[in-house]
C-alpha positions as CSV (number, residue, x, y, z in Angstrom):
1,X,-27.2,226.2,6.5
2,X,-27.6,228.7,3.7
3,X,-30.4,231.2,4.0
4,X,-32.1,230.0,0.8
5,X,-32.0,226.4,2.0
6,X,-33.5,227.4,5.3
7,X,-36.3,229.3,3.6
8,X,-37.0,226.4,1.3
9,X,-37.5,224.2,4.4
10,X,-40.0,226.7,5.9
11,X,-41.6,227.7,2.6
12,X,-41.0,224.8,0.0
13,X,-41.1,226.1,-3.6
14,X,-44.4,225.7,-5.3
15,X,-45.3,225.1,-8.9
16,X,-45.6,228.4,-10.8
17,X,-49.1,227.5,-12.0
18,X,-50.6,225.7,-8.9
19,X,-49.8,225.1,-5.2
20,X,-48.0,221.7,-5.7
21,X,-44.6,221.4,-4.1
22,X,-41.7,221.2,-6.6
23,X,-38.0,220.6,-6.1
24,X,-36.8,224.1,-7.2
25,X,-38.3,227.6,-7.5
26,X,-39.9,228.6,-10.8
27,X,-40.7,225.1,-11.9
28,X,-43.8,223.3,-13.1
29,X,-45.2,220.3,-11.3
30,X,-45.6,217.1,-13.3
31,X,-49.3,217.7,-13.8
32,X,-48.9,221.2,-15.1
33,X,-45.9,220.1,-17.2
34,X,-48.1,217.6,-19.0
35,X,-50.7,220.3,-19.5
36,X,-48.2,222.7,-21.1
37,X,-47.5,221.9,-24.8
38,X,-43.8,222.5,-25.5
39,X,-42.7,222.8,-29.1
40,X,-40.1,220.1,-30.0
41,X,-38.9,218.3,-33.1
42,X,-39.3,219.6,-36.6
43,X,-40.5,223.2,-36.9
44,X,-40.8,225.9,-39.5
45,X,-37.5,227.7,-39.5
46,X,-39.2,231.0,-40.3
47,X,-42.0,231.1,-37.7
48,X,-41.4,228.2,-35.3
49,X,-44.7,226.4,-35.8
50,X,-44.4,222.6,-35.5
51,X,-44.3,220.5,-38.6
52,X,-44.9,216.8,-39.3
53,X,-41.8,214.7,-39.9
54,X,-38.4,214.3,-38.4
55,X,-35.8,217.0,-38.0
56,X,-33.1,216.3,-40.6
57,X,-31.1,219.5,-39.9
58,X,-32.3,221.2,-43.1
59,X,-34.4,224.4,-43.0
60,X,-38.1,223.7,-43.4
61,X,-40.9,226.1,-44.1
62,X,-44.6,225.9,-43.3
63,X,-47.3,226.6,-45.8
64,X,-48.1,230.0,-44.3
65,X,-44.5,231.2,-44.6
66,X,-44.4,229.9,-48.2
67,X,-47.5,232.0,-49.0
68,X,-46.7,235.1,-46.9
69,X,-43.5,237.2,-47.4
70,X,-41.9,237.4,-44.0
71,X,-39.5,240.3,-43.6
72,X,-37.5,238.5,-40.9
73,X,-34.9,235.8,-41.4
74,X,-35.6,233.0,-38.8
75,X,-38.0,232.4,-35.9
76,X,-38.6,230.1,-33.0
77,X,-41.3,229.7,-30.2
78,X,-41.2,227.7,-27.0
79,X,-44.8,226.7,-26.5
80,X,-48.1,226.2,-28.3
81,X,-50.6,228.8,-27.3
82,X,-53.2,226.4,-25.8
83,X,-54.0,224.6,-22.5
84,X,-51.5,225.3,-19.8
85,X,-49.3,227.5,-22.0
86,X,-52.3,229.8,-22.7
87,X,-53.1,230.1,-19.0
88,X,-49.4,230.9,-18.3
89,X,-49.2,233.6,-21.0
90,X,-52.4,235.2,-19.9
91,X,-51.3,235.2,-16.3
92,X,-48.0,236.9,-17.3
93,X,-49.7,239.4,-19.6
94,X,-52.8,240.3,-17.6
95,X,-52.5,238.8,-14.2
96,X,-49.4,240.7,-12.9
97,X,-47.5,237.4,-12.7
98,X,-44.1,238.9,-13.5
99,X,-42.5,236.0,-11.7
100,X,-43.5,233.8,-14.7
101,X,-40.9,235.5,-16.8
102,X,-38.3,233.4,-15.0
103,X,-39.3,230.0,-16.4
104,X,-40.7,231.5,-19.6
105,X,-37.3,233.0,-20.5
106,X,-35.6,229.7,-19.6
107,X,-37.8,227.8,-22.1
108,X,-37.3,230.5,-24.7
109,X,-33.6,230.2,-24.3
110,X,-33.8,226.5,-25.1
111,X,-35.9,227.2,-28.2
112,X,-33.7,230.0,-29.4
113,X,-30.5,228.0,-29.8
114,X,-30.6,227.5,-33.6
115,X,-31.2,231.2,-34.4
116,X,-29.0,233.0,-31.9
117,X,-25.7,234.4,-33.1
118,X,-22.9,236.2,-31.2
119,X,-23.3,239.9,-31.0
120,X,-27.1,239.9,-31.6
121,X,-29.1,242.7,-30.1
122,X,-32.2,241.7,-28.2
123,X,-35.2,244.1,-28.7
124,X,-38.6,243.5,-27.2
125,X,-41.8,244.4,-29.0
126,X,-42.8,247.7,-27.4
127,X,-46.2,248.6,-25.8
128,X,-48.0,251.9,-26.4
129,X,-47.4,254.3,-23.4
130,X,-51.1,254.2,-22.5
131,X,-51.2,250.5,-22.3
132,X,-47.9,250.5,-20.4
133,X,-49.4,253.0,-17.9
134,X,-52.4,250.8,-17.3
135,X,-50.5,247.5,-17.1
136,X,-47.4,248.9,-15.4
137,X,-45.0,246.7,-17.3
138,X,-44.3,245.3,-20.7
139,X,-44.2,241.5,-20.6
140,X,-42.0,241.4,-23.8
141,X,-39.4,243.6,-22.1
142,X,-39.4,241.3,-19.0
143,X,-38.7,238.3,-21.2
144,X,-36.1,240.2,-23.2
145,X,-34.2,241.3,-20.1
146,X,-34.0,237.7,-18.7
147,X,-33.1,236.4,-22.2
148,X,-30.2,238.8,-22.3
149,X,-28.8,237.4,-19.1
150,X,-29.2,233.8,-20.1
151,X,-27.9,234.3,-23.6
152,X,-25.2,236.8,-22.7
153,X,-26.5,239.3,-25.3
154,X,-27.1,243.0,-25.1
155,X,-30.7,244.2,-24.6
156,X,-32.0,247.6,-25.5
157,X,-35.6,247.6,-24.2
158,X,-36.5,250.9,-25.8
159,X,-34.8,250.6,-29.2
160,X,-38.3,250.7,-30.7
161,X,-41.3,252.7,-29.6
162,X,-45.0,252.3,-30.4
163,X,-46.3,255.8,-31.2
164,X,-49.5,254.5,-32.7
165,X,-52.2,253.1,-30.4
166,X,-53.4,250.1,-32.2
167,X,-56.7,248.2,-31.6
168,X,-56.7,245.0,-29.7
169,X,-56.2,242.3,-32.3
170,X,-58.2,239.4,-30.8
171,X,-60.7,238.1,-33.4
172,X,-59.2,240.0,-36.3
173,X,-58.4,238.4,-39.6
174,X,-54.8,238.1,-40.7
175,X,-55.3,241.0,-43.2
176,X,-56.9,243.1,-40.6
177,X,-54.0,242.5,-38.2
178,X,-51.5,243.7,-40.9
179,X,-53.6,246.8,-41.6
180,X,-54.0,247.5,-37.9
181,X,-50.2,247.5,-37.4
182,X,-49.2,249.6,-40.3
183,X,-46.8,252.3,-39.1
184,X,-47.3,251.1,-35.5
185,X,-43.6,251.2,-34.6
186,X,-40.7,253.6,-34.9
187,X,-37.1,253.7,-33.8
188,X,-36.6,255.5,-30.5
189,X,-35.5,259.1,-31.3
190,X,-32.3,258.8,-29.3
191,X,-31.6,255.1,-28.8
192,X,-33.0,253.8,-32.1
193,X,-29.6,254.4,-33.7
194,X,-28.3,251.3,-32.0
195,X,-30.2,249.2,-34.6
196,X,-28.0,250.2,-37.4
197,X,-25.7,247.5,-38.7
198,X,-26.8,245.0,-36.0
199,X,-28.4,241.5,-36.1
200,X,-31.6,241.8,-34.1
201,X,-33.5,239.3,-32.1
202,X,-37.1,240.6,-31.7
203,X,-38.9,239.2,-28.6
204,X,-42.6,239.0,-27.8
205,X,-45.0,236.8,-25.7
206,X,-47.2,235.4,-28.5
207,X,-47.0,235.1,-32.3
208,X,-50.4,234.7,-34.1
209,X,-50.4,235.8,-37.7
210,X,-46.9,237.3,-37.5
211,X,-48.2,240.8,-38.2
212,X,-46.6,242.4,-35.1
213,X,-43.2,240.8,-35.8
214,X,-43.5,241.8,-39.5
215,X,-44.2,245.5,-38.7
216,X,-41.4,245.6,-36.1
217,X,-39.0,243.9,-38.4
218,X,-39.6,246.4,-41.2
219,X,-39.0,249.2,-38.8
220,X,-35.7,247.7,-37.7
221,X,-34.6,247.1,-41.3
222,X,-35.6,250.7,-42.3
223,X,-33.4,251.9,-39.4
224,X,-30.4,250.0,-40.9
225,X,-30.5,246.7,-39.1
226,X,-28.5,243.9,-40.8
227,X,-30.8,240.9,-40.2
228,X,-33.8,240.3,-37.9
229,X,-34.8,237.0,-36.2
230,X,-37.9,236.6,-34.0
231,X,-38.6,234.7,-30.8
232,X,-41.9,234.3,-29.0
233,X,-42.9,232.5,-25.8
234,X,-45.9,230.9,-27.5
235,X,-47.2,230.3,-31.0
236,X,-50.8,230.1,-32.2
237,X,-50.8,227.2,-34.6
238,X,-53.9,226.3,-36.7
239,X,-53.5,222.5,-36.3
240,X,-52.2,222.5,-32.7
């Protein structure tokens, strides 16, 4: 009997969000699965928000992305930021539940299929060093590293840095978010050169207004990146 099989008999794997027994590690039980809104079907090709209608294979764009100039090319998200998905993201971000990066990256891998291209460079949205010191880890970097393995793509966790300590954006308007993130990012003094001439996949835990992804994308393009796409674990959607 393999060691893992023996351990599973003694300590059966539990749902990542509750104590229910599941068949494999890092899974959701049926109840938590039903409470977690996965994004499927027709989505905006730019920001990943769900749209009404059937997926015909053509690129569709939501009203926000028609009204706002997005500097990135394409985008996808795995979950809607509410209910079980919101609890999962908050546990990963603030609850020291680094284990949640396992299933989260798996779901993001599934969502990323249409926008991933060979040779892409995965870059996580960086945290300011003071926030990193307090939290001890950057959840976007955790997700990026696991995505690199599942997608067989190169990851440079510190290609971007965050020299500006921005305010917490909860409750801010869209315009305030964009102003708050002006000049928030910069290429790493030594490793930022890797961005030049590459297609970039920016990774973060949540997309709300898109201001964070926009600021990071502009930094990548200014550093010579070819094209930038974005991928988030969860999407805040107005009508979700």
